[in-house]
C-alpha positions as CSV (number, residue, x, y, z in Angstrom):
1,M,-11.9,27.4,60.1
2,I,-9.2,28.0,57.4
3,R,-10.0,24.6,55.8
4,H,-13.6,25.6,55.5
5,R,-12.7,28.9,53.7
6,V,-10.2,27.2,51.4
7,G,-12.9,24.6,50.6
8,R,-15.4,27.3,49.8
9,A,-12.9,29.2,47.6
10,L,-12.1,26.0,45.7
11,Q,-15.8,25.3,45.2
12,F,-16.3,28.9,43.8
13,L,-13.2,28.5,41.5
14,G,-14.6,25.2,40.2
15,L,-17.9,26.9,39.5
16,L,-16.1,29.5,37.5
17,I,-13.9,27.1,35.5
18,L,-16.8,24.9,34.3
19,P,-18.7,27.6,32.2
20,F,-15.3,28.9,30.9
21,G,-14.6,25.5,29.4
22,I,-18.0,25.4,27.8
23,A,-17.9,29.0,26.5
24,S,-14.4,28.6,25.1
25,E,-15.7,25.7,22.9
26,L,-18.7,27.7,21.8
27,V,-16.5,30.5,20.5
28,E,-14.3,27.9,18.9
29,K,-11.1,28.8,20.8
30,V,-10.6,25.1,21.8
31,G,-11.8,21.8,20.5
32,L,-14.4,19.6,22.1
33,G,-11.9,17.4,23.8
34,Q,-10.1,20.3,25.4
35,S,-13.4,21.9,26.4
36,L,-14.4,18.7,28.2
37,L,-11.0,18.5,29.9
38,I,-11.4,22.1,31.2
39,A,-14.9,21.3,32.4
40,A,-13.7,18.1,34.1
41,S,-11.0,20.0,35.9
42,G,-13.6,22.5,37.1
43,V,-15.6,19.6,38.5
44,L,-12.5,18.1,40.1
45,V,-11.6,21.4,41.8
46,F,-15.2,21.8,43.1
47,Y,-15.1,18.2,44.5
48,V,-11.8,18.8,46.2
49,G,-13.3,21.9,47.8
50,Y,-16.3,20.0,48.9
51,L,-14.2,17.3,50.5
52,L,-12.1,19.9,52.3
53,Q,-15.2,21.7,53.6
54,H,-17.0,18.6,54.8
55,R,-14.0,16.8,56.4
56,P,-14.4,16.3,60.1
């Protein structure tokens, strides 16, 4: 039960990180490479949450 909630929370956090990386590049706070790293970390956090949620 707790693993399911932690997985969902990580998925939500990953969904929040991804647009933050894209938006920070659009307002020129970070470069393109840093923006891609932020977006990739969001995808990684989402995937870890997915794995935690669907683990038997």
